[in-house]
C-alpha positions in Angstrom: 0.0 0.0 0.0 1.4 3.4 -0.9 1.6 5.7 2.1 -1.0 8.5 2.0 0.3 11.9 0.8 1.5 14.3 3.5 -0.8 17.3 3.8 1.1 20.3 2.3 0.3 24.0 2.3 -1.8 23.7 -0.9 -3.6 20.7 0.6 -4.4 22.6 3.7 -5.8 25.3 1.4 -7.9 22.6 -0.2 -9.2 21.6 3.2 -10.1 25.3 3.7 -12.0 25.4 0.4 -13.8 22.2 1.1 -15.0 23.5 4.4 -16.2 26.8 2.9 -19.9 27.2 3.6 -20.0 24.7 6.5 -20.6 25.5 10.1 -16.9 24.6 10.8 -15.8 27.2 8.3 -18.1 29.8 9.8 -16.7 29.1 13.3 -13.1 29.3 12.0 -13.8 32.7 10.4 -14.4 34.1 13.9 -10.8 33.4 14.9 -7.7 35.5 14.5 -5.6 34.4 11.5 -2.9 32.6 13.4 -5.4 30.6 15.4 -7.5 29.9 12.3 -4.5 28.6 10.4 -3.7 26.4 13.4 -7.2 24.9 13.4 -7.0 24.2 9.6 -3.7 22.3 10.2 -5.3 20.2 13.0 -8.3 19.6 10.7 -6.0 18.5 7.9 -4.4 16.1 10.2 -7.8 14.7 11.2 -8.8 14.4 7.6 -5.6 12.6 6.7 -5.9 9.9 9.3 -9.7 9.6 8.8 -9.2 9.0 5.1 -7.0 6.0 6.0 -9.8 4.5 8.1 -12.6 5.3 5.7 -11.4 5.2 2.1 -11.2 1.4 2.1 -7.9 1.4 0.2 -5.6 -1.5 1.2 -6.1 -4.3 3.6 -6.8 -3.7 7.3 -3.2 -4.6 8.0 -1.9 -2.0 5.5 -4.2 0.7 6.9 -3.1 -0.1 10.4 0.5 0.2 9.3 -0.2 3.6 7.7 -1.7 4.8 11.0 1.4 3.5 12.8 3.5 5.7 10.6 1.5 8.7 11.7 1.9 7.7 15.3 5.7 7.6 14.9 5.8 11.0 13.1 3.5 12.7 15.6 5.5 11.3 18.5 8.7 12.5 16.9 7.3 15.9 16.2 6.1 16.5 19.7 9.4 15.3 21.2 11.5 17.6 19.0 12.6 15.0 16.5 12.1 14.8 12.7 8.4 15.2 11.9 8.1 13.3 8.7 4.6 13.6 7.3 3.5 15.6 10.4 5.8 18.5 9.5 2.8 20.7 8.6 1.9 20.6 12.3 5.2 22.0 13.4 4.0 25.6 13.8 0.9 24.4 15.7 3.0 22.3 18.1 5.6 25.1 18.6 3.0 27.9 19.1 0.3 26.2 21.1 1.9 23.1 22.7 -0.9 20.6 22.2 -0.4 17.2 23.8 1.1 14.3 21.8 -1.3 12.0 23.6 -4.3 13.8 22.1 -2.9 13.5 18.5 -2.3 9.8 19.3 -5.9 9.4 20.7 -7.3 10.6 17.4 -5.3 8.0 15.5 -6.4 5.3 18.0 -10.0 6.3 17.3 -9.4 5.8 13.5 -7.8 2.5 14.2 -11.0 1.3 15.9 -12.7 1.6 12.5 -9.7 -0.1 10.8 -9.6 -3.0 13.3 -13.2 -3.9 12.5 -16.4 -2.4 11.2 -18.0 -1.1 14.3 -21.6 -2.4 14.5 -23.6 -1.8 17.6 -20.8 -1.2 20.1 -21.8 -1.2 23.7 -22.2 2.1 25.5 -18.7 2.0 27.0 -17.0 1.3 23.6 -19.1 4.1 22.0 -18.0 6.5 24.6 -14.4 5.6 24.1 -14.8 6.0 20.4 -16.4 9.4 20.8 -13.6 10.5 23.2 -10.9 9.5 20.7 -12.4 10.8 17.4 -14.0 13.9 18.8 -13.2 14.9 22.3 -9.5 14.4 21.6 -9.8 16.8 18.7 -11.4 19.2 21.2 -8.5 18.8 23.6 -6.1 19.8 20.7 -8.4 22.7 19.8 -8.6 24.3 23.2 -4.9 24.8 23.1 -5.4 26.9 20.0 -8.3 28.7 21.6 -6.1 29.8 24.5 -8.2 28.1 27.1 -6.9 26.8 30.4 -6.9 23.0 30.7 -9.5 22.5 33.4 -12.4 24.3 31.7 -11.0 23.5 28.3 -10.8 19.8 28.7 -14.2 19.8 30.3 -15.6 21.6 27.3 -13.8 19.2 24.9 -15.2 16.2 26.8 -18.8 17.2 26.6 -18.9 19.2 23.3 -16.8 16.6 21.5 -19.2 13.8 22.5 -22.3 15.9 21.7 -21.0 16.8 18.2 -20.0 13.2 17.5 -23.3 11.7 18.7 -25.1 14.2 16.5 -23.0 13.2 13.5 -23.7 9.5 14.2 -27.5 10.2 14.1 -27.1 12.3 10.9 -24.9 9.8 9.1 -26.8 6.6 9.8 -27.4 5.6 6.2 -24.0 6.6 5.0 -22.3 4.6 7.7 -24.5 1.6 7.0 -23.4 1.7 3.4 -19.9 0.8 4.6 -21.3 -1.8 7.2 -21.0 0.5 10.2 -23.6 1.2 12.9 -22.6 3.3 15.9 -25.9 3.1 17.7 -25.3 1.3 21.1 -26.3 -2.3 21.3 -28.1 -1.7 24.6 -30.5 0.8 23.0 -31.0 -1.4 19.9 -31.8 -4.4 22.1 -34.3 -2.3 24.1 -36.0 -1.4 20.9 -36.2 -5.1 19.9 -33.8 -4.8 17.0 -31.4 -7.5 16.0 -27.7 -6.7 15.9 -26.2 -7.8 12.7 -26.7 -6.1 9.3 -26.8 -2.3 9.8 -29.2 -1.7 6.9 -31.7 -4.2 8.3 -31.8 -2.5 11.7 -32.2 0.9 10.0 -35.1 -0.3 7.9 -37.1 -1.1 11.0 -39.2 1.9 12.3 -38.3 0.9 15.8 -34.8 2.3 15.3 -36.4 5.7 16.0 -36.5 4.8 19.7 -32.9 3.8 19.9 -31.9 7.0 18.1 -33.9 9.2 20.5 -32.0 7.7 23.4 -28.8 8.6 21.7 -30.2 12.1 21.2 -30.9 12.3 25.0 -27.2 11.5 25.6 -26.2 14.3 23.2 -28.5 16.8 24.8 -26.9 16.0 28.2 -23.5 16.7 26.8 -24.6 20.0 25.1 -26.0 21.1 28.4 -22.7 20.4 30.2 -20.8 22.2 27.5 -23.1 25.2 27.7 -22.4 25.4 31.5 -18.7 25.6 30.8 -19.1 28.3 28.2 -21.6 30.2 30.3 -18.9 30.7 32.9 -16.9 32.6 30.2 -13.6 30.9 30.7 -10.4 32.5 29.5 -9.8 32.1 25.7 -11.5 32.5 22.4 -14.7 30.6 23.0 -16.8 32.0 20.1 -15.9 29.1 17.8 -16.9 26.3 20.1 -20.0 28.2 21.2 -21.0 28.5 17.6 -20.4 24.9 16.8 -22.5 23.8 19.8 -25.3 26.1 18.7 -25.3 24.8 15.1 -25.1 21.2 15.9 -27.7 21.3 18.7 -30.0 22.9 16.1 -29.3 20.0 13.7 -30.1 17.6 16.5 -33.4 19.4 17.2 -34.4 19.2 13.5 -33.6 15.5 13.4 -35.7 14.9 16.5 -38.6 16.7 14.8 -38.3 14.6 11.7 -37.6 11.4 13.5 -35.4 8.5 12.4 -37.9 6.0 11.2 -37.4 5.3 7.5 -37.4 6.9 5.0 -34.9 9.4 6.4 -33.6 12.6 4.7 -30.3 14.2 5.7 -31.0 17.3 7.8 -29.4 20.6 6.8 -29.5 24.1 8.1 -30.5 26.7 5.5 -27.8 29.4 4.8 -30.1 32.1 6.1 -30.7 30.3 9.4 -27.0 29.5 9.7 -26.2 33.2 9.2 -28.6 34.1 12.0 -27.0 31.5 14.3 -23.6 33.0 13.5 -24.8 36.5 14.4 -26.4 35.4 17.6 -23.8 33.0 19.0 -20.6 34.0 17.1 -20.7 37.7 18.0 -22.7 37.8 21.2 -21.2 38.5 24.5 
């Protein structure tokens, strides 16, 4: 398997263009240039390792080896050694001092998808997955936001999980197409659904009940994240505040529509997104 290309300055620019018009891009535009560029580099790293997990190129062993190469390069970068493919993160590491363990946690999360197709993990495994693929990204991000670790890590814990659970509920059918189903087995069993083929579970109207329990989990995490933000901790909190507002609105729209088939992907109209940006991105 050919090693994935190292994100370069032009590729980071491509990430920026791809994100244009999204809630992520709207949040990044609220940040000063240096912090914004730091976030784009972190996002490019996340995209690079996520592509290894999701593009289906190569055997599982080959994709695991590719993630191991990223582990080595990130570890070297954060310890002052040669950065290899992680060189584009050098300025982020030097300027904001994110923890190596959080970069590695993101890779570990992607490796969970490489090791096996996750189908109905139990609640503990789902929480670990959310911590690695989302809350760890938040822990990297709060360094760029200039937040202190205690409130910053609490925000990353809750907002990361809330956003990831929302994404899981929004991407049910896309994930099922690659034989993944992140709804917890406890909720599926309570709904009387068999655990096996994801598309069969999602074709049953009873899946709505399992999804609503996941939505309850997400709401709890949004509430805890709001409590952290409401205390106005030190740092640039406009971006995470906006992300929380946008994704909690997506969750509310999904709840109103329900998850029984047929499902349509929920989107926020540009005019509504603009109003959310004005209210939460520029408010006190």
